[in-house]
C-alpha positions in Angstrom: 112.3 102.0 111.6 113.1 103.8 108.4 110.4 105.2 106.1 110.8 102.6 103.5 109.9 99.9 106.3 107.1 102.2 108.0 104.8 102.7 104.6 105.3 99.3 103.7 103.8 97.7 107.0 101.3 100.5 106.6 100.8 100.0 103.2 100.0 96.2 104.4 97.9 97.0 107.4 95.6 99.3 105.1 95.1 97.0 102.2 92.6 95.2 103.5 90.6 98.9 104.4 87.2 98.2 103.4 85.9 100.7 100.3 84.4 104.0 102.0 86.4 104.3 105.2 89.7 105.9 106.2 93.7 104.5 106.1 94.7 103.6 109.6 97.7 105.4 108.5 95.7 108.3 109.2 96.8 108.0 112.7 100.3 108.1 112.4 101.1 112.2 113.1 103.8 114.2 112.9 104.6 115.8 115.8 103.2 118.7 114.9 99.4 116.9 114.9 99.5 116.8 111.1 99.8 114.1 108.7 102.8 112.5 107.4 103.8 112.4 104.6 103.8 108.3 104.8 99.9 108.6 104.7 100.1 110.2 101.2 102.1 107.6 100.0 100.1 104.8 101.2 97.4 106.1 99.9 98.8 106.7 96.8 100.4 103.1 96.4 96.6 101.6 97.5 95.2 103.8 94.4 93.9 106.9 96.6 93.8 110.3 95.7 94.2 112.7 98.4 93.9 116.4 98.5 97.1 118.4 97.8 98.2 120.0 101.2 97.6 123.6 99.7 94.2 122.4 98.7 92.3 120.9 101.8 94.4 117.6 102.6 94.5 118.8 106.8 91.0 118.9 106.6 90.4 115.7 104.8 93.1 114.2 107.4 91.1 115.6 110.5 87.8 114.0 108.8 89.7 110.7 108.5 91.0 110.4 112.3 87.5 111.5 113.3 85.9 108.7 111.2 88.7 106.3 112.4 87.9 107.1 116.0 84.1 106.7 115.4 83.9 103.3 113.7 86.5 101.6 116.1 84.8 102.9 118.8 81.7 100.4 118.2 84.1 97.4 116.9 
């Protein structure tokens, strides 16, 4: 799947994310277990601001992943 197709699909999936919940696209990771560019692009497409990579993106993403695991474990 090309990057633009992946971004479009994940934007559709994450478009129904309730306010205050992390985006499911946070679970898509690069080989180095880091957030992907698509995660930032989906957030931007949905009007969400994420920290700049040099200002805490990694920590923000890690918290999103932990919150997603916790939220979905009980659904």
